[in-house]
C-alpha positions as CSV (number, residue, x, y, z in Angstrom):
1,M,0.0,0.0,0.0
2,I,1.2,3.5,-0.9
3,E,1.3,6.1,1.9
4,N,-0.3,9.4,1.0
5,R,2.4,11.9,2.1
6,Y,0.8,15.1,1.0
7,K,0.9,17.6,3.9
8,E,-0.7,21.0,3.8
9,S,2.1,22.5,5.9
10,E,4.8,21.3,3.4
11,A,2.7,22.6,0.5
12,T,2.5,26.0,2.2
13,K,6.3,26.1,2.5
14,W,6.8,25.4,-1.2
15,L,4.3,28.2,-2.0
16,A,6.1,30.6,0.3
17,K,9.4,29.9,-1.4
18,A,7.9,30.5,-4.9
19,G,7.1,34.1,-4.2
20,N,4.0,36.0,-5.4
21,N,3.9,35.0,-9.0
22,P,0.8,32.6,-9.4
23,A,2.5,30.6,-12.2
24,D,5.6,30.1,-10.0
25,Q,3.4,29.0,-7.1
26,Q,1.7,26.4,-9.2
27,L,5.0,25.2,-10.5
28,A,6.3,24.9,-6.9
29,L,3.3,22.7,-6.0
30,R,4.0,20.7,-9.1
31,V,7.5,20.1,-7.9
32,Y,6.4,19.2,-4.4
33,T,3.9,16.5,-5.5
34,S,6.2,15.2,-8.2
35,R,8.8,14.5,-5.6
36,L,6.2,12.7,-3.5
37,I,5.5,10.4,-6.4
38,G,9.2,9.9,-7.3
39,Q,10.1,9.0,-3.7
40,S,7.9,5.9,-3.8
41,P,9.6,3.1,-5.8
42,D,6.3,1.4,-6.2
43,L,5.0,4.4,-8.1
44,V,7.9,5.3,-10.4
45,M,11.6,4.7,-10.8
46,H,14.6,6.0,-12.8
47,G,13.3,8.5,-15.3
48,G,10.1,6.6,-15.8
49,G,6.8,8.6,-15.4
50,N,6.3,12.3,-15.8
51,T,4.3,15.2,-14.5
52,S,3.0,18.5,-15.8
53,V,1.2,21.7,-14.9
54,K,-0.4,24.3,-17.2
55,V,0.0,28.0,-16.2
56,E,-0.2,31.4,-17.8
57,R,2.9,33.6,-18.2
58,K,3.6,37.0,-19.8
59,N,5.9,36.9,-22.7
60,I,8.5,39.5,-23.6
61,F,5.8,41.7,-25.2
62,G,3.7,41.6,-22.0
63,E,1.1,39.3,-23.6
64,N,-0.4,36.3,-21.7
65,E,0.6,32.9,-23.0
66,R,-0.5,29.4,-22.0
67,V,2.6,27.4,-20.9
68,L,3.0,23.7,-20.2
69,H,5.6,22.9,-17.6
70,V,6.4,19.2,-18.1
71,K,9.2,17.0,-16.8
72,G,12.4,17.3,-18.8
73,S,14.4,14.3,-20.1
74,G,17.3,13.4,-17.7
75,W,15.5,14.5,-14.5
76,D,14.1,12.0,-12.0
77,L,10.9,12.8,-10.1
78,D,12.4,12.1,-6.7
79,T,14.9,14.9,-7.0
80,L,13.0,17.2,-9.3
81,E,13.5,21.0,-9.2
82,A,11.8,23.7,-11.2
83,P,14.4,23.7,-14.0
84,G,13.5,20.0,-14.5
85,L,10.0,21.1,-15.6
86,P,10.8,23.2,-18.7
87,G,8.2,25.6,-19.9
88,V,6.8,25.0,-23.4
89,R,4.3,27.3,-25.2
90,L,1.0,25.3,-25.1
91,D,-1.0,26.6,-28.0
92,P,1.5,25.5,-30.7
93,L,1.5,22.0,-29.1
94,C,-2.3,21.8,-29.2
95,K,-2.4,22.7,-32.9
96,L,-0.3,19.6,-33.6
97,R,-3.4,17.5,-32.8
98,N,-4.9,18.5,-36.1
99,L,-2.0,16.9,-38.1
100,P,-2.7,13.4,-39.5
101,K,0.9,12.3,-38.6
102,L,4.1,13.7,-37.1
103,T,7.5,12.2,-37.0
104,D,9.4,11.9,-33.7
105,E,12.1,14.2,-35.0
106,D,9.6,16.9,-35.9
107,M,7.8,16.5,-32.6
108,V,11.1,17.0,-30.7
109,N,12.0,19.9,-32.9
110,I,8.7,21.7,-32.4
111,Q,8.8,21.2,-28.7
112,R,12.3,22.6,-28.5
113,N,11.3,25.5,-30.7
114,N,8.6,26.5,-28.2
115,L,10.7,26.3,-25.1
116,L,10.6,29.4,-23.0
117,N,14.3,28.9,-22.2
118,S,16.3,27.4,-25.1
119,A,18.8,26.0,-22.5
120,S,16.2,23.8,-21.0
121,P,16.3,20.0,-21.3
122,N,14.2,18.3,-23.9
123,P,10.6,18.0,-22.7
124,S,9.4,14.4,-22.0
125,V,8.6,12.2,-25.0
126,E,5.0,12.2,-23.6
127,T,4.7,16.0,-23.6
128,L,1.9,15.9,-26.2
129,L,-0.2,13.6,-24.1
130,H,0.0,16.1,-21.3
131,A,-0.7,18.9,-23.7
132,F,-3.8,17.3,-25.3
133,L,-5.5,16.6,-21.9
134,P,-7.3,19.7,-20.7
135,H,-6.5,19.5,-17.0
136,K,-4.2,21.8,-15.1
137,F,-2.2,19.1,-13.4
138,V,-1.4,15.7,-15.0
139,D,0.5,12.8,-13.4
140,H,1.9,9.7,-15.2
141,T,3.3,6.7,-13.2
142,H,4.4,3.1,-13.7
143,A,3.1,1.9,-10.4
144,T,3.7,-1.8,-9.6
145,P,0.0,-2.6,-9.2
146,F,-0.8,-0.9,-12.5
147,L,1.9,-2.7,-14.3
148,I,0.4,-6.0,-13.0
149,L,-3.1,-4.9,-14.2
150,A,-1.8,-3.4,-17.5
151,N,-0.2,-6.8,-18.5
152,L,-3.1,-9.1,-17.6
153,P,-4.8,-10.8,-20.5
154,K,-8.2,-9.6,-19.2
155,A,-6.9,-6.2,-18.1
156,R,-10.1,-4.4,-19.4
157,E,-12.4,-6.6,-17.4
158,V,-10.4,-6.4,-14.2
159,C,-10.2,-2.6,-14.5
160,R,-13.9,-2.3,-14.9
161,E,-14.4,-4.7,-11.9
162,I,-12.3,-2.5,-9.6
163,F,-12.9,1.0,-10.9
164,G,-16.1,0.8,-12.8
165,D,-16.1,3.8,-15.2
166,K,-13.5,5.9,-13.3
167,L,-10.7,4.9,-15.6
168,A,-10.7,5.1,-19.4
169,I,-8.6,2.4,-21.1
170,V,-6.1,3.2,-23.8
171,P,-4.7,0.4,-26.1
172,Y,-0.9,0.0,-26.3
173,I,0.7,2.5,-28.7
174,M,4.4,3.5,-28.4
175,P,4.8,6.8,-26.6
176,G,4.7,9.9,-28.9
177,F,2.3,11.7,-31.2
178,D,0.0,8.7,-32.0
179,L,-0.4,7.7,-28.4
180,A,-1.2,11.3,-27.4
181,K,-3.9,11.6,-30.0
182,K,-5.4,8.3,-29.1
183,A,-5.4,9.0,-25.3
184,A,-7.1,12.3,-25.9
185,Q,-9.8,10.7,-28.1
186,V,-10.4,8.0,-25.4
187,F,-10.6,10.7,-22.7
188,E,-13.1,12.8,-24.7
189,K,-15.5,9.9,-25.0
190,D,-16.1,10.3,-21.2
191,P,-14.5,13.4,-19.8
192,S,-15.8,12.5,-16.3
193,V,-13.1,9.8,-15.8
194,E,-10.5,10.3,-13.1
195,G,-7.6,8.8,-15.0
196,L,-6.4,6.5,-17.8
197,L,-5.1,3.0,-17.9
198,L,-2.5,2.6,-20.6
199,L,-2.3,-1.1,-21.5
200,N,1.2,-2.6,-21.2
201,H,2.4,0.8,-20.1
202,G,1.1,2.7,-17.0
203,H,-1.4,5.1,-15.4
204,F,-2.4,8.7,-15.8
205,T,-4.4,10.9,-13.5
206,F,-5.3,14.6,-13.6
207,G,-7.0,17.4,-11.6
208,E,-7.3,21.1,-11.2
209,T,-4.9,21.0,-8.2
210,A,-1.6,19.2,-7.6
211,K,-3.2,17.6,-4.5
212,E,-6.2,16.3,-6.4
213,S,-4.1,14.6,-9.1
214,Y,-1.7,13.2,-6.5
215,N,-4.5,11.9,-4.3
216,K,-5.9,10.0,-7.3
217,I,-2.5,8.5,-8.0
218,V,-2.4,7.1,-4.5
219,N,-6.0,6.1,-4.2
220,H,-6.1,4.3,-7.6
221,T,-2.8,2.5,-6.8
222,N,-4.0,1.4,-3.4
223,A,-7.3,0.1,-4.8
224,L,-5.3,-2.1,-7.1
225,A,-2.8,-3.1,-4.4
226,Q,-5.8,-4.2,-2.2
227,Y,-7.3,-6.2,-5.1
228,F,-4.0,-8.0,-5.7
229,K,-3.4,-8.5,-2.0
230,L,-0.2,-6.4,-2.0
231,K,0.0,-5.5,1.6
232,E,3.6,-4.4,1.7
233,P,5.6,-2.1,-0.7
234,T,8.0,-3.9,-3.0
235,S,11.3,-4.2,-1.0
236,I,13.4,-2.4,-3.6
237,G,17.1,-2.0,-2.9
238,E,17.6,-4.5,0.0
239,R,21.0,-6.2,-0.3
240,R,22.0,-8.8,2.2
241,P,25.7,-9.8,2.8
242,T,26.1,-13.4,1.5
243,K,28.6,-16.1,0.7
244,G,29.1,-18.0,-2.5
245,I,29.5,-15.1,-4.9
246,D,33.1,-15.6,-5.8
247,F,32.0,-16.4,-9.3
248,L,30.9,-12.8,-9.9
249,P,34.3,-11.6,-11.1
250,V,34.2,-14.5,-13.6
251,L,30.8,-13.4,-14.8
252,R,31.9,-9.8,-15.0
253,G,34.9,-10.7,-17.1
254,L,33.0,-13.0,-19.5
255,I,30.3,-10.5,-20.1
256,A,32.9,-8.1,-21.3
257,E,34.9,-10.7,-23.2
258,I,32.0,-12.2,-25.1
259,T,29.5,-9.3,-25.6
260,L,31.4,-6.0,-25.5
261,P,34.0,-4.2,-27.7
262,K,37.6,-5.1,-26.8
263,E,38.4,-1.6,-25.4
264,A,35.2,-1.5,-23.2
265,S,35.4,-1.7,-19.4
266,M,33.8,-4.6,-17.6
267,P,30.3,-3.9,-16.2
268,I,29.5,-3.1,-12.6
269,L,27.2,-5.6,-10.8
270,N,24.5,-4.8,-8.2
271,L,23.2,-7.8,-6.3
272,R,19.7,-8.0,-4.7
273,N,18.9,-11.0,-2.6
274,N,16.0,-10.1,-0.1
275,K,13.6,-12.8,0.9
276,N,11.1,-11.9,-1.8
277,V,13.7,-12.2,-4.5
278,M,14.9,-15.5,-3.2
279,S,11.4,-16.9,-3.0
280,F,10.8,-16.1,-6.6
281,F,13.4,-18.7,-7.6
282,K,11.3,-21.4,-6.0
283,R,8.6,-20.9,-8.7
284,K,8.2,-23.9,-11.1
285,D,7.5,-21.6,-14.0
286,L,10.8,-19.8,-13.8
287,N,12.0,-20.7,-17.3
288,Y,8.6,-19.7,-18.7
289,L,8.5,-16.3,-17.0
290,E,12.1,-15.6,-18.0
291,K,11.1,-15.5,-21.7
292,R,8.1,-13.2,-21.3
293,G,9.6,-9.7,-21.6
294,M,9.5,-6.5,-19.5
295,A,6.4,-5.0,-17.9
296,S,6.7,-1.5,-19.4
297,P,8.4,0.0,-22.5
298,D,10.4,2.4,-20.2
299,H,12.2,-0.6,-18.7
300,V,13.6,-2.2,-21.8
301,L,16.4,0.3,-22.4
302,R,17.9,-0.2,-18.9
303,T,17.2,-4.0,-18.6
304,K,16.9,-5.3,-22.2
305,G,13.9,-7.5,-22.9
306,K,15.1,-10.6,-21.0
307,P,17.4,-11.5,-18.1
308,L,20.4,-13.7,-18.2
309,L,19.2,-16.8,-16.3
310,L,21.9,-18.8,-14.4
311,R,21.0,-22.0,-12.6
312,K,23.1,-23.4,-9.7
313,T,24.6,-25.8,-12.1
314,D,25.8,-23.0,-14.3
315,L,28.0,-21.2,-11.7
316,K,31.3,-22.4,-13.0
317,S,33.3,-20.7,-15.7
318,S,32.3,-23.0,-18.5
319,G,28.6,-22.9,-17.5
320,I,28.6,-19.1,-17.3
321,E,30.4,-18.8,-20.6
322,K,27.9,-21.1,-22.3
323,K,24.9,-19.1,-21.0
324,I,26.4,-15.7,-22.0
325,L,27.1,-17.0,-25.5
326,A,23.5,-18.3,-25.7
327,F,22.2,-14.9,-24.5
328,K,24.4,-13.1,-27.1
329,N,23.2,-15.4,-29.9
330,A,19.6,-15.0,-28.9
331,Y,19.9,-11.3,-28.9
332,E,21.5,-11.2,-32.3
333,K,18.7,-13.3,-33.7
334,Y,16.1,-11.1,-32.1
335,F,17.8,-8.1,-33.7
336,E,17.9,-9.8,-37.1
337,R,14.2,-10.8,-36.9
338,Q,13.1,-7.3,-36.1
339,A,15.5,-5.0,-37.8
340,F,14.6,-6.0,-41.4
341,K,10.9,-5.0,-40.6
342,T,11.8,-1.4,-39.9
343,S,11.8,1.4,-42.5
344,E,15.2,2.8,-41.4
345,P,18.4,0.8,-41.0
346,K,19.4,0.0,-37.4
347,K,22.7,-0.6,-35.9
348,M,22.7,-3.4,-33.3
349,L,23.4,-2.4,-29.7
350,T,25.9,-4.4,-27.7
351,P,24.4,-7.9,-27.0
352,D,25.2,-7.8,-23.3
353,P,22.7,-8.7,-20.6
354,K,21.5,-5.8,-18.4
355,H,20.2,-7.9,-15.6
356,A,20.5,-11.5,-14.4
357,W,18.5,-14.0,-12.5
358,I,20.8,-16.3,-10.5
359,E,19.3,-19.3,-8.7
360,S,20.1,-19.5,-5.0
361,V,22.0,-16.2,-5.2
362,G,19.7,-13.4,-6.3
363,I,19.2,-11.0,-9.1
364,L,21.9,-8.7,-10.6
365,G,21.6,-5.3,-12.1
366,I,24.3,-4.9,-14.8
367,G,25.5,-1.5,-15.9
368,I,28.3,0.8,-17.1
369,N,28.7,2.1,-13.6
370,A,27.2,1.5,-10.1
371,K,24.4,4.0,-10.7
372,S,23.1,2.3,-13.9
373,A,23.6,-1.2,-12.3
374,A,21.5,-0.1,-9.3
375,A,18.8,1.3,-11.7
376,A,18.7,-2.0,-13.6
377,A,18.5,-4.0,-10.4
378,D,15.6,-1.8,-9.1
379,L,13.6,-2.3,-12.3
380,A,14.4,-6.0,-12.2
381,E,13.1,-6.3,-8.7
382,Q,9.9,-4.5,-9.6
383,N,9.5,-6.8,-12.6
384,L,9.9,-9.9,-10.5
385,R,6.9,-8.9,-8.4
386,V,4.9,-7.8,-11.5
387,R,5.6,-11.1,-13.2
388,S,4.8,-13.4,-10.2
389,V,1.7,-11.6,-9.0
390,G,0.4,-11.1,-12.6
391,E,1.0,-14.7,-13.5
392,D,-0.9,-15.8,-10.3
393,S,-3.7,-13.3,-11.0
394,G,-4.6,-14.4,-14.6
395,G,-1.4,-14.2,-16.5
396,F,1.6,-12.0,-17.2
397,Y,1.4,-10.9,-20.9
398,P,3.7,-7.9,-21.5
399,L,4.9,-6.2,-24.6
400,K,5.4,-8.3,-27.7
401,E,8.9,-8.7,-29.1
402,K,8.1,-6.2,-31.9
403,D,7.0,-3.6,-29.4
404,M,10.1,-4.1,-27.2
405,F,12.4,-3.7,-30.2
406,E,10.7,-0.5,-31.2
407,C,11.3,0.9,-27.7
408,E,14.8,-0.4,-27.4
409,Y,15.8,1.1,-30.7
410,W,13.7,4.2,-30.6
411,S,16.0,7.2,-30.9
412,L,14.0,9.2,-28.4
413,E,14.4,6.5,-25.8
414,Q,18.1,6.1,-26.5
415,A,18.5,9.8,-25.8
416,K,17.3,9.3,-22.3
417,L,20.5,7.5,-21.3
418,G,22.7,10.3,-22.7
419,K,25.5,10.3,-25.2
420,G,29.0,11.6,-25.3
421,T,32.4,10.5,-24.3
422,A,32.5,8.2,-21.2
423,P,34.7,9.2,-18.3
424,I,38.1,7.6,-18.5
425,F,37.6,5.3,-15.5
426,Q,33.9,4.5,-16.0
427,G,33.3,0.9,-15.2
428,N,36.5,0.6,-13.0
429,I,36.3,-0.6,-9.4
430,V,39.1,1.1,-7.4
431,V,40.1,-0.2,-3.9
432,V,42.0,2.4,-1.9
433,T,43.7,1.4,1.4
434,G,44.3,4.2,3.9
435,G,41.3,5.7,2.0
436,A,40.3,8.0,4.8
437,G,43.7,9.6,5.1
438,T,44.9,12.7,3.2
439,I,46.6,11.0,0.3
440,G,44.2,8.1,0.1
441,L,41.1,10.3,0.0
442,A,42.7,12.7,-2.5
443,T,43.4,9.7,-4.7
444,A,39.9,8.3,-4.3
445,K,38.4,11.7,-5.3
446,A,40.6,11.9,-8.3
447,F,39.5,8.4,-9.6
448,S,35.9,9.1,-8.7
449,K,35.9,12.4,-10.6
450,L,37.0,10.4,-13.7
451,G,34.1,7.9,-13.4
452,A,35.4,5.1,-11.1
453,N,33.5,3.5,-8.3
454,I,35.5,3.5,-5.1
455,L,35.8,1.1,-2.1
456,L,37.6,3.0,0.7
457,V,39.5,0.9,3.2
458,D,40.6,2.3,6.6
459,Q,40.3,1.4,10.3
460,D,38.6,4.6,11.3
461,E,34.9,4.1,10.6
462,D,34.0,7.7,11.3
463,A,36.7,9.0,9.0
464,L,35.5,6.6,6.3
465,N,31.9,7.9,6.6
466,R,33.2,11.5,6.3
467,G,35.2,10.4,3.3
468,L,32.2,8.8,1.6
469,K,30.2,12.0,1.9
470,K,33.0,13.8,0.1
471,L,33.0,11.2,-2.7
472,G,29.2,11.2,-3.2
473,N,26.9,8.4,-4.0
474,W,27.7,5.0,-5.6
475,N,30.8,4.3,-3.5
476,A,31.4,2.1,-0.5
477,A,33.7,1.6,2.5
478,V,35.1,-1.1,4.7
479,A,36.5,-0.5,8.2
480,C,39.2,-2.9,9.2
481,D,42.7,-3.3,10.5
482,I,44.6,-4.3,7.3
483,T,47.4,-5.8,9.3
484,K,45.2,-8.6,10.6
485,K,45.1,-12.0,9.0
486,G,42.3,-12.4,6.5
487,S,41.6,-8.6,6.2
488,A,42.6,-8.6,2.5
489,E,40.2,-11.4,1.7
490,I,37.4,-9.6,3.6
491,V,38.0,-6.4,1.6
492,M,38.1,-8.1,-1.8
493,D,34.9,-10.0,-0.9
494,Q,33.3,-6.6,-0.1
495,A,34.5,-5.2,-3.5
496,I,32.8,-8.2,-5.1
497,W,29.6,-7.9,-3.1
498,N,29.4,-4.1,-3.7
499,F,30.4,-3.9,-7.4
500,G,31.3,-7.4,-8.8
501,G,35.1,-7.3,-8.7
502,V,38.3,-5.2,-8.6
503,D,40.1,-3.4,-11.4
504,I,42.6,-1.2,-9.6
505,L,44.1,-1.5,-6.2
506,V,45.8,1.6,-4.7
507,S,47.8,0.1,-1.9
508,N,48.4,3.3,0.0
509,A,48.1,2.7,3.8
510,G,51.2,3.2,5.8
511,N,52.7,4.8,8.9
512,A,56.2,5.9,9.9
513,T,58.0,4.5,12.9
514,S,61.1,6.5,13.8
515,G,64.1,5.8,15.9
516,A,67.7,4.7,15.7
517,M,68.4,1.2,14.6
518,L,70.3,0.4,17.8
519,D,67.5,1.6,19.9
520,L,64.4,0.0,18.3
521,E,63.1,-3.3,19.6
522,D,62.4,-6.1,17.1
523,K,58.7,-5.9,17.9
524,E,58.7,-2.3,16.6
525,F,60.3,-3.5,13.4
526,R,57.8,-6.3,13.0
527,R,54.9,-3.9,13.6
528,A,56.3,-1.6,10.9
529,F,56.7,-4.4,8.5
530,E,53.2,-5.7,9.1
531,L,51.7,-2.3,7.9
532,N,54.3,-1.1,5.5
533,F,55.1,-4.4,3.7
534,F,53.0,-7.4,4.6
535,S,49.6,-5.6,4.3
536,H,50.7,-4.4,0.8
537,K,51.7,-7.9,0.0
538,S,48.5,-9.6,1.1
539,F,46.2,-7.0,-0.5
540,A,48.2,-7.2,-3.8
541,V,48.0,-11.0,-3.8
542,E,44.2,-11.1,-3.1
543,A,43.5,-8.3,-5.6
544,A,45.5,-10.1,-8.3
545,R,43.6,-13.3,-7.6
546,V,40.3,-11.5,-8.3
547,M,41.8,-9.8,-11.4
548,K,42.9,-13.2,-12.7
549,K,39.3,-14.5,-12.4
550,Q,38.1,-11.6,-14.4
551,N,40.7,-12.3,-17.0
552,R,40.7,-8.7,-18.3
553,G,43.9,-7.5,-16.7
554,G,44.0,-4.9,-13.9
555,Q,46.4,-2.6,-12.0
556,I,48.1,-2.6,-8.6
557,L,49.5,0.7,-7.5
558,F,51.8,1.0,-4.5
559,N,52.5,4.1,-2.4
560,I,56.1,3.3,-1.7
561,S,58.3,6.3,-0.5
562,K,61.5,8.0,-1.3
563,Q,62.7,6.2,1.9
564,A,63.0,3.0,-0.2
565,I,66.1,4.4,-2.0
566,N,67.0,7.5,0.0
567,P,67.1,6.6,3.7
568,G,66.6,9.2,6.3
569,K,68.4,9.2,9.7
570,N,66.4,7.4,12.4
571,M,63.8,6.2,9.8
572,G,65.1,2.6,9.3
573,A,61.9,1.0,10.6
574,Y,60.0,2.9,7.9
575,G,62.5,2.7,5.0
576,L,63.3,-1.0,5.3
577,P,59.7,-2.3,4.7
578,K,59.2,0.4,2.0
579,A,62.3,-0.8,0.2
580,T,60.9,-4.4,0.4
581,T,57.6,-3.1,-0.9
582,M,59.4,-1.6,-3.9
583,F,61.0,-5.0,-4.6
584,L,57.5,-6.6,-4.2
585,M,56.2,-4.2,-6.8
586,R,58.9,-5.3,-9.3
587,Q,58.5,-9.0,-8.5
588,L,54.7,-8.8,-9.0
589,A,55.2,-6.9,-12.3
590,L,57.4,-9.8,-13.4
591,E,54.9,-12.5,-12.4
592,L,51.6,-10.9,-13.3
593,G,52.6,-9.3,-16.7
594,S,51.4,-12.4,-18.7
595,H,48.0,-11.8,-17.1
596,H,48.0,-8.2,-18.3
597,I,48.0,-7.0,-14.7
598,R,50.2,-3.9,-14.4
599,V,52.1,-3.2,-11.2
600,N,53.6,0.3,-10.5
601,G,54.4,2.5,-7.6
602,I,54.9,6.1,-6.5
603,N,57.8,7.5,-4.5
604,A,56.5,10.6,-2.8
605,D,58.2,12.8,-0.2
606,R,57.2,15.5,2.3
607,I,53.4,15.3,1.9
608,R,51.2,16.8,4.6
609,S,49.3,13.7,5.9
610,G,48.9,11.3,8.8
611,L,52.6,10.5,8.4
612,L,53.9,14.1,8.1
613,T,51.8,15.8,10.7
614,D,51.9,19.5,11.5
615,N,53.7,18.7,14.8
616,F,56.3,16.6,12.9
617,I,56.8,19.4,10.3
618,K,57.3,21.9,13.1
619,A,59.8,19.7,14.9
620,R,61.8,19.0,11.8
621,S,61.9,22.6,10.6
622,T,62.8,23.8,14.0
623,A,65.6,21.3,14.3
624,R,67.0,22.6,11.0
625,G,66.6,26.2,11.9
626,I,64.3,27.0,9.0
627,S,60.7,28.0,8.6
628,E,58.0,25.3,8.0
629,E,57.4,26.8,4.6
630,V,61.0,26.5,3.6
631,Y,61.2,23.0,5.0
632,M,58.1,21.8,2.9
633,Q,59.6,23.5,-0.2
634,G,63.0,21.8,0.2
635,N,63.2,20.4,-3.3
636,L,64.5,21.4,-6.7
637,L,61.3,23.1,-7.7
638,Q,61.2,24.9,-4.3
639,Q,57.4,24.2,-4.2
640,E,55.5,22.2,-1.6
641,V,54.2,18.9,-2.9
642,E,50.6,18.2,-1.9
643,A,48.4,15.1,-1.7
644,R,46.6,16.1,-4.9
645,H,49.9,15.8,-6.7
646,V,50.3,12.2,-5.5
647,A,46.8,11.5,-6.6
648,E,47.6,12.9,-10.0
649,G,50.6,10.6,-10.1
650,F,48.4,7.5,-9.5
651,I,45.9,8.7,-12.2
652,S,48.8,9.1,-14.6
653,L,50.2,5.6,-13.9
654,A,46.7,4.1,-14.2
655,Q,46.5,5.5,-17.8
656,M,49.9,4.2,-18.9
657,A,48.5,1.2,-20.7
658,R,51.9,-0.3,-21.6
659,T,53.9,0.5,-18.4
660,T,54.6,-1.9,-15.6
661,G,57.3,-2.3,-13.0
662,H,57.8,1.5,-12.9
663,V,58.3,3.9,-10.0
664,L,57.1,7.4,-10.5
665,T,58.7,10.1,-8.3
666,V,56.5,12.8,-6.9
667,D,58.8,14.9,-4.6
668,G,59.4,18.2,-6.4
669,G,62.9,17.0,-7.2
670,N,65.3,15.3,-4.9
671,T,68.6,14.2,-6.5
672,A,69.4,11.8,-3.8
673,A,66.0,10.0,-4.3
674,E,66.3,9.7,-8.1
675,L,66.1,6.2,-9.4
676,R,69.2,5.0,-11.2
């Protein structure tokens, strides 16, 4: 059941923020109720659904114009703001209804030509449907109960049984001009209806106020939920820690190897395994339901028409490879069957699965990054419920193959996902040890800014949480003592559970123990070696094992230190393990090169961090009789080297596709520390 979360007190706040302009006030209420809709996964998810409001505004000549504010492409309802509802002149849109036909390209062009602000995003592909309906506020959702209803073989009869004449029924037509005309015609046969059921698609409501239209969305959806005995909301997003997922890196690598271009990154995986998902795999009609298709045209682009189905007996490399090859071949045949029927030539999209059903494990969203993988997983979860409840309530009969193809290869739908050059590290999973520290966090930020998904590792949980906030969404963290036995395995398991594998390890964590060689106890040396060598070794070994499973190469980057080749007085307990780590880097480069795993390191010096604290800097500069500034600039360039410069070094190494066994010096110039 959907909670009605409209509050007059909140609506009043939105009105107050909008100022005195009546049009802005109505737009503010439109934003408020749109967000209420978008924040309920059982109503709408990930760009699906749209809302609008019709207002009057004065143009540059002081004349009143009717304006339609409708959700713009690229905006999600749950985070909608006023700019996400671009204003379009309404009268030119309404005139379009008189045309016998209109191409999608002409429709988009006319809509853009009538934007109040030329910098606004493209109005929704369903803008004309909003325009042709006479109501001030219009809401469109893909609610779970309505997807169940819309895909029943006797959807019309069930709709009449529940709603009587309150809803008009619109046959399936692909979104755009033809659907808008048909929906308007259906509405005009009985203008007293409260909403529209779009078969194989979704639900529309309307009203003279934002509250009225929103209330209808909630009431209609809850009436259906009660009919289908859906007492609880769909448990979207729940992810339970689990064992037995060590095959995911294999799956990730094989998807890339078999279905993607050679230069493409591996996909990111998002596992869902709540009790409702796991109970779905107990159904005896699993193979039958798997072949049915998706519940709404909006889902196809993110999920493809069908999942990759893996049974328990498939979860070995040979079984996974066989299933992915079968998926690829089936997709290519689907394309061949449908492409020749179209009037314009089509170029086949990559034949990779976008979601998977894995018996005894859960479902996977599969995407180019963690965000897209999560979106695919969300839609896959919703579709599981729609399929199971629909099948048990008369049958699940979604879009036909032809309709799915038209949506998947529709240029306007493709535009929703955006084009352009992908970020350099999109699709890369980067594990950073010492990730909450100065250098570690700077490095994580640098990789994240370039599209990577990050797993931060540190022992300070509070610092990790602060670090994650700075990185933003779609990253994760693990709090652990990396010197303890088994910690590397735990971290790699977390990388697999969160994202599906590991592409780059930045082995950065370290600490400096000072003291004269004759004065330090062996236990101090052993403790220094545990952190500054053995942790690097164990993490590198475990990361390499995951990378070998993926069979697509990878990178291990060490934060070594100038101490490895230029020892400092009383710094033996730090320099000795660092020198050993440098040898480790070269040894691993030698042993992992045939697997296309590159191993490199950075020698940095005098970086303000947990090692080189303000107190340490003050003590060292005082001892030398110089200022702190001069001490920090004690290099050939006479400029302080900062954590961001080390991060830039790691980024540079990560992009050197044919470099391994190399140490990059980031110290502003120190002749004694130069590699020879």
